[in-house]
SEBA-279751 format. One line per 8 residues: number of its first residue (from 1); their letters; for each residue x, z, y of C-alpha. Coordinates in pm, 1 decimal. Example, Ala and Ser with C-alpha at 12.3 -4.5 7.8 and 13.67 -1.06 7.14 Angstrom:
1) as) 1230.0:780.0:-450.0  1367.0:714.0:-106.0
This chain:
1) mktravrl) -3800.0:3180.7:1700.8  -3832.3:2909.5:1929.7  -3687.0:2570.3:1867.1  -3645.3:2270.0:2120.0  -3627.0:1977.1:1943.3  -3645.0:1586.6:2011.5  -4016.1:1445.9:1850.5  -4176.0:1127.5:1756.7
9) hgaqdlri) -4504.8:1128.3:1904.2  -4613.6:743.5:1863.6  -4407.5:393.7:1925.9  -4132.5:436.5:2222.3  -4269.3:789.5:2233.3  -4000.8:1083.8:2215.0  -4022.5:1359.6:2368.5  -3794.0:1725.8:2413.8
17) defelpei) -4039.7:1966.3:2310.0  -3987.9:2364.7:2302.7  -4262.8:2517.6:2058.3  -4234.2:2829.9:1815.6  -4118.6:2798.4:1403.1  -4358.4:2939.3:1196.4  -4211.3:3221.2:946.0  -3998.1:3060.4:659.1
25) gedeilar) -4132.8:3075.0:287.6  -3940.7:3264.1:60.6  -3932.7:2851.2:-52.8  -3750.6:2749.7:283.3  -3443.9:2796.7:507.1  -3446.9:2873.3:885.8  -3116.2:2714.0:980.8  -2925.6:2611.8:1321.0
33) vvvdslcp) -2819.6:2287.5:1403.4  -2509.9:2190.6:1567.9  -2473.3:1852.3:1581.9  -2625.7:1524.6:1529.5  -2532.1:1165.4:1511.0  -2745.2:904.5:1646.4  -2845.2:645.7:1398.1  -2957.6:299.2:1498.8
41) stnkaakl) -3209.9:385.6:1203.7  -3397.1:662.6:1448.6  -3407.4:352.6:1735.1  -3633.8:142.6:1446.5  -3818.1:439.4:1344.8  -3889.0:521.1:1735.3  -3951.1:170.4:1798.4  -4149.4:145.9:1524.3
49) gtahkrvp) -4368.6:451.9:1499.1  -4640.6:460.3:1238.7  -4583.5:131.5:1132.5  -4224.1:279.4:1006.6  -4233.3:321.6:627.1  -4117.5:705.2:653.4  -4320.2:804.6:975.2  -4657.4:947.7:863.9
57) pdisenpv) -4974.2:842.1:1033.9  -5049.0:1120.2:1193.4  -4782.9:1173.2:1463.0  -5012.8:1215.2:1768.9  -5120.0:1507.0:1652.8  -4845.2:1591.7:1418.0  -4526.2:1468.9:1559.2  -4206.5:1504.9:1370.6
65) ivghefcg) -3836.1:1574.2:1456.3  -3569.8:1303.9:1503.1  -3216.1:1261.8:1363.7  -3084.9:1265.0:996.5  -2721.5:1290.6:1047.9  -2648.4:1623.6:1119.3  -2452.6:1956.8:1050.3  -2518.1:2328.2:1083.8
73) efvrvgak) -2558.1:2648.2:982.7  -2801.6:2842.2:791.9  -2956.7:3149.1:971.2  -3226.5:3300.3:700.2  -3275.3:3212.1:332.3  -3581.4:3276.5:147.1  -3578.1:3458.7:-171.9  -3592.1:3214.3:-371.9
81) ysdkyrpg) -3242.7:3090.3:-259.7  -3112.1:3350.8:-172.8  -2837.2:3350.8:-432.8  -2751.1:2997.8:-413.8  -2734.3:3011.9:-36.3  -2623.9:3249.0:236.8  -2648.0:3295.8:644.8  -2354.8:3148.7:806.1
89) qkfvvqpa) -2281.8:2872.1:558.5  -2235.1:2528.7:715.7  -2460.3:2289.2:549.6  -2506.2:1880.3:589.8  -2825.4:1710.5:388.0  -2883.0:1406.7:176.7  -3225.9:1291.2:411.4  -3383.6:1050.8:145.5
97) inyrgsma) -3485.4:1304.4:-11.0  -3695.2:1104.0:-262.4  -3959.4:1371.3:-330.2  -4163.3:1248.3:-618.9  -4160.2:916.9:-514.6  -4220.6:984.0:-144.4  -4024.6:761.4:112.8  -4062.8:1098.9:309.2
105) aagysfpy) -3715.5:1203.9:476.5  -3526.6:1428.6:737.1  -3542.7:1307.4:1061.5  -3857.6:1049.0:1011.0  -4128.7:1305.8:833.8  -4129.4:1649.3:888.2  -4255.5:1824.6:1181.0  -3996.2:2126.5:1159.6
113) fggdatyi) -3709.1:1950.4:989.3  -3475.1:1688.5:1156.2  -3125.7:1687.4:1346.5  -3226.1:1665.4:1710.2  -3312.5:2010.8:1743.0  -3153.8:2369.7:1821.0  -3315.6:2520.5:1514.3  -3532.4:2382.1:1215.2
121) iiprqvme) -3701.2:2511.6:850.9  -3532.2:2306.1:553.2  -3831.6:2256.8:325.1  -3873.3:2348.9:-17.7  -3840.7:1946.5:-138.5  -3487.7:1924.4:-14.5  -3368.8:2193.5:-241.9  -3586.6:2125.3:-511.9
129) tdclfvye) -3412.6:1780.3:-524.8  -3054.5:1898.6:-490.6  -3048.2:1725.6:-130.9  -2881.5:2072.6:61.9  -2544.1:2050.7:64.7  -2283.8:2338.2:152.1  -2010.6:2194.0:357.7  -1654.1:2387.6:383.9
137) gesfftga) -1481.1:2134.6:639.0  -1393.4:2319.3:948.8  -1577.3:2100.6:1158.5  -1949.3:2033.0:1255.4  -1889.1:1697.0:1356.3  -1703.6:1598.4:1043.7  -2014.9:1701.1:827.5  -2256.1:1494.8:1038.4
145) laepfscv) -2094.3:1168.1:971.9  -2109.8:1215.7:566.6  -2431.4:1063.2:586.6  -2310.8:784.9:747.4  -2033.8:734.3:456.2  -2276.2:833.6:216.4  -2496.8:499.1:281.8  -2186.3:290.1:290.7
153) agtfhamy) -2048.7:414.4:-49.6  -2403.3:351.8:-176.6  -2448.7:1.7:-74.2  -2064.6:-55.0:-238.8  -2238.0:74.2:-564.9  -2502.8:-132.9:-503.0  -2331.2:-458.7:-519.4  -2283.7:-626.5:-861.1
161) hhaelgry) -2099.3:-933.0:-1068.1  -2171.1:-1054.9:-1399.4  -1948.8:-991.6:-1705.8  -1916.6:-1346.1:-1772.2  -2067.4:-1653.6:-1815.2  -2326.9:-1664.6:-2064.6  -2354.8:-1274.4:-2085.5  -2651.1:-1107.8:-1943.1
169) qhimgire) -2434.6:-787.2:-1842.8  -2394.3:-648.6:-1465.8  -2090.2:-497.1:-1384.4  -2162.7:-245.0:-1107.4  -1952.1:-246.5:-795.7  -1780.2:-496.0:-578.4  -1486.3:-762.3:-763.1  -1178.7:-557.2:-788.3
177) ggfmalla) -908.3:-705.0:-661.6  -1150.8:-998.1:-502.7  -1221.1:-1156.5:-143.9  -1495.6:-953.2:71.1  -1608.4:-985.6:464.0  -1753.0:-826.6:662.4  -1988.1:-995.6:922.2  -2060.4:-823.4:1248.9
185) gagpmgla) -1833.0:-576.2:1104.4  -1707.2:-402.3:1359.0  -1947.0:-156.3:1452.2  -1947.0:196.4:1362.0  -2098.9:144.0:1015.2  -1857.1:-190.5:999.8  -1601.8:72.1:1065.2  -1725.4:320.2:818.1
193) aieyilnc) -1730.9:36.7:536.1  -1377.2:-47.5:616.6  -1242.0:297.7:625.2  -1438.5:373.1:267.0  -1330.1:27.0:98.9  -935.6:70.2:186.8  -950.8:422.9:79.6  -1169.4:384.8:-260.2
201) drkpakli) -1066.6:365.8:-610.9  -1210.8:-14.7:-619.6  -996.4:-236.2:-334.0  -1052.2:-614.2:-281.5  -747.9:-832.1:-273.5  -865.4:-982.2:92.5  -1112.6:-852.4:341.5  -1186.1:-1061.2:657.5
209) vtdidrar) -1441.5:-882.2:931.6  -1603.7:-1056.7:1196.6  -1758.5:-949.0:1520.9  -1864.4:-1169.2:1844.9  -1814.5:-815.9:2008.1  -1424.8:-841.0:2175.4  -1426.0:-462.4:2272.9  -1571.6:-375.7:1913.2
217) lkrageil) -1316.3:-612.7:1728.0  -1038.4:-458.1:1961.0  -1044.5:-85.3:1880.5  -1164.0:-197.1:1517.3  -810.9:-351.5:1459.5  -629.3:-95.5:1700.9  -776.8:194.9:1446.2  -797.5:31.8:1137.0
225) sveyaasr) -495.8:-218.2:1188.6  -388.4:-517.5:910.5  -53.1:-289.8:867.0  -303.6:39.1:763.5  -487.7:-192.7:515.4  -143.9:-350.2:351.4  -30.5:-25.9:302.7  -370.5:-15.6:64.0
233) gvelkyln) -272.6:-328.3:-89.8  -545.3:-500.6:138.2  -467.2:-813.5:337.4  -732.9:-754.3:601.3  -765.5:-1021.9:896.2  -1017.3:-965.2:1232.2  -1174.1:-1285.4:1320.0  -1408.5:-1353.2:1658.7
241) pldcsdpc) -1637.0:-1655.6:1581.1  -1656.4:-1724.3:1905.3  -1288.6:-1819.2:1934.0  -1360.5:-2071.0:1645.7  -1468.9:-2418.6:1672.0  -1598.1:-2377.7:1298.6  -1659.7:-2052.8:1175.8  -1734.2:-2087.9:842.1
249) aelmafsg) -1441.9:-2314.9:813.8  -1214.9:-2064.8:932.2  -1382.4:-1777.6:703.3  -1357.8:-2057.9:385.3  -945.6:-2091.2:508.2  -890.8:-1715.9:442.3  -1042.0:-1715.9:114.3  -843.4:-2057.8:53.1
257) grgyddvl) -1134.8:-2240.7:-46.6  -1312.3:-2052.6:-278.9  -1529.3:-1828.7:-102.0  -1574.0:-1490.2:-143.8  -1697.8:-1220.7:-382.4  -1833.5:-978.4:-184.6  -1998.2:-1057.5:161.3  -2185.2:-757.6:347.5
265) vfapvaal) -2417.0:-823.7:664.1  -2440.7:-545.0:957.7  -2691.2:-744.6:1192.1  -3007.2:-873.5:1137.6  -2967.8:-1211.0:1264.8  -3107.0:-1478.4:1039.8  -2808.4:-1723.4:1123.2  -2556.1:-1478.5:1031.8
273) veqadsil) -2764.4:-1435.3:693.5  -2712.0:-1784.7:603.0  -2353.7:-1799.0:695.8  -2295.5:-1520.8:399.6  -2475.2:-1740.1:212.1  -2270.7:-2012.8:282.0  -1937.0:-1871.0:207.0  -2011.1:-1690.7:-127.9
281) aadgclnf) -1755.7:-1792.7:-408.2  -1970.7:-1847.8:-795.6  -2110.0:-1501.6:-872.8  -2103.9:-1370.2:-512.8  -2303.0:-1068.4:-408.1  -2471.6:-1101.8:-85.3  -2564.8:-740.5:65.6  -2786.7:-726.2:352.1
289) fagpadpe) -2646.0:-383.7:519.5  -2885.2:-416.9:846.2  -3202.9:-295.4:800.7  -3454.3:-499.1:1033.5  -3719.0:-382.8:1260.0  -3898.5:-700.4:1243.0  -4140.9:-675.8:942.0  -4126.0:-1069.1:901.1
297) fsarlnff) -3750.4:-1108.1:965.2  -3633.3:-1372.6:719.8  -3364.9:-1631.7:660.7  -3298.3:-1951.5:479.6  -3075.3:-1950.6:154.4  -2924.0:-2195.1:-98.0  -3121.6:-2176.6:-383.8  -2936.7:-2462.7:-549.5
305) rvhysrth) -2636.2:-2234.5:-564.7  -2865.2:-1955.9:-693.7  -2905.9:-2134.0:-944.3  -2588.0:-2281.8:-1048.4  -2347.8:-2072.1:-869.5  -2510.2:-1785.8:-949.8  -2500.1:-1623.6:-608.6  -2686.4:-1294.3:-564.4
313) ivattggn) -2863.2:-1046.8:-290.4  -2880.0:-670.0:-297.7  -2943.5:-443.9:-25.8  -2973.4:-49.7:6.3  -3146.9:203.2:246.5  -2926.3:506.8:292.0  -2781.2:678.9:-4.0  -2811.7:925.6:-274.9
321) nedmreal) -2713.4:1251.1:-398.4  -2395.0:1129.6:-566.2  -2265.6:920.3:-279.0  -2335.1:1222.5:-55.1  -2087.6:1396.4:-280.1  -1838.4:1134.5:-279.3  -1840.8:1130.4:58.9  -1791.9:1489.5:108.9
329) emmsrgkl) -1524.4:1473.7:-173.7  -1349.2:1172.6:-6.2  -1342.8:1388.7:320.4  -1204.0:1699.1:152.9  -927.6:1483.4:52.3  -842.4:1323.3:398.5  -933.0:985.7:266.1  -1203.3:961.3:514.3
337) npailith) -1169.5:1020.3:900.5  -1482.7:1023.6:1054.3  -1378.8:1051.7:1395.3  -1282.1:659.2:1415.2  -1669.5:610.5:1435.5  -1686.7:845.1:1739.4  -1716.8:669.5:2116.4  -1979.9:898.1:2295.8
345) iggldcvp) -2044.9:1257.7:2326.0  -2415.8:1442.5:2449.3  -2648.7:1667.1:2457.8  -2989.9:1732.4:2333.3  -3174.7:1663.9:2691.3  -2960.1:1270.2:2661.8  -3159.6:1197.5:2292.0  -3475.1:1018.6:2409.9
353) ettlnlpn) -3327.9:784.0:2647.2  -3028.0:723.5:2443.8  -3221.8:704.8:2108.7  -3446.7:398.8:2277.3  -3172.1:218.9:2416.1  -2942.7:265.2:2157.6  -2884.5:-137.7:2068.7  -2788.3:-206.7:2443.8
361) ipggkkli) -2523.7:97.0:2461.3  -2171.8:-42.1:2358.3  -1917.1:133.5:2170.0  -1962.8:342.9:1792.3  -2134.9:675.9:1710.3  -2311.3:874.4:2001.2  -2241.9:1251.7:1895.3  -2507.3:1482.3:2009.9
369) ytginlpl) -2426.4:1868.4:2025.0  -2787.8:1978.0:1975.8  -2760.0:2331.4:2156.0  -2616.9:2204.5:2525.9  -2724.5:1962.0:2763.0  -2497.3:1708.5:2890.8  -2532.4:1349.5:2984.7  -2431.4:1079.0:2735.5
377) taiedfpk) -2047.9:1035.5:2772.9  -1813.6:773.5:2680.1  -1482.8:942.8:2529.8  -1296.7:696.5:2740.4  -1414.0:815.7:3059.1  -1301.0:1167.9:3001.2  -984.5:1120.4:3237.9  -1142.0:979.2:3502.7
385) lgerepff) -1423.6:1214.1:3477.3  -1179.2:1499.3:3451.1  -1037.9:1420.2:3790.7  -1309.7:1610.8:3925.2  -1449.8:1830.5:3657.0  -1209.8:2094.0:3475.9  -1435.4:2074.0:3144.9  -1349.5:1705.8:3117.3
393) aglaeite) -977.4:1755.3:3221.6  -967.3:1984.7:2916.3  -1191.8:1732.0:2686.0  -935.0:1442.0:2801.2  -600.2:1665.3:2752.8  -703.9:1725.4:2417.9  -832.9:1386.8:2300.9  -539.8:1191.0:2448.9
401) annrlwcd) -342.4:1393.7:2216.7  -533.6:1285.2:1900.7  -507.1:889.5:2003.8  -811.3:872.5:2195.8  -1047.1:1024.4:1919.8  -1281.7:1316.5:1913.4  -1120.0:1580.5:1681.6  -1203.8:1945.5:1572.5
409) kaekyllk) -1005.3:2097.8:1864.9  -1228.9:1877.5:2095.4  -1539.8:2034.0:1952.1  -1440.3:2373.7:1961.0  -1351.6:2369.1:2309.8  -1666.9:2209.9:2405.2  -1852.7:2468.9:2218.6  -1643.9:2770.0:2366.3
417) yfnqi) -1703.9:2619.3:2684.5  -2096.9:2586.9:2673.6  -2127.5:2955.7:2500.6  -1960.2:3096.7:2825.1  -2209.4:2911.2:3024.7
């Protein structure tokens, strides 16, 4: 079977290739990808090429398919797994399969397995590590966004505090009823973190979110409002540091001068890490969520406070299987709304340019429907485009009725329209 896929051939070298997939083995699965959500981590892999820890050294001869936040359906299941999976079922993948200690992952390391493709072969390692999940949700795009939410769940589970002074016992997770700050937190992953923390079982009492991008901060405040947070028992504040003569003083004032138990940093900026360190409370946990592309990235930390105030640092890269199950379960109960992350849609043809320029494109998640060609298009532009094109007029009507958010009805409309073409 032929597939069309975006493959990484070298640093800054993404190409749309069409090639024949080999016949699947009895321990493999042929699948159709419907949608992939572009991730900044793919931008980093494309930028670094073989210098990235998950990218193999021979991609110039054996390019890999990129994309790791995807959802599709099974087409043909090898005999070994035919009792567990069947054609037509929707699926999602935990990309960080951690197979026998390897860093290999979907969208980074495999020639036939990644999200930015029409058809893929799911290798045996994914099933052997239980990283393949049947997804029973109505829409494909919600399945694709389970992975980002699993990353958020994982990073909150990785945080810890001491049971009490003098006892060498760590209590995993954020401090319940404590104070939390998300720095540079109005981007798509910041929104995912806000949505998760307001709807999970372990919440802070106070949450402050900073960002210097006014448009992102405004959108965050509209979608995840102060009132919405209050209804879930959390006092929420949004803050633009550019509006403050002393941002640290503003942050400390919101905490009543005590500092923050949990601080997450969503951008690899040294000054931001140092700001996070400066506002930690005693026994505070700094979570460096933003994975830098620069292997020499560093920042100054106050080790006096590390010693005497017991402050500490954690970080995660991706989630694990339990995090994925948690994200899927919360979605199934309506506790998470993935649509709030999405600001753009597009087709496979726009993936190389969009991925390489992702840090410079405003907005949130870019949703790619891999079976179509469509320029990257902002949801907010649908009404204007609809003045000339009936297709966008239809999408505008659907999304305007849904608080200008992508939705199941919009996805079905898009897939039906392009199937007709």
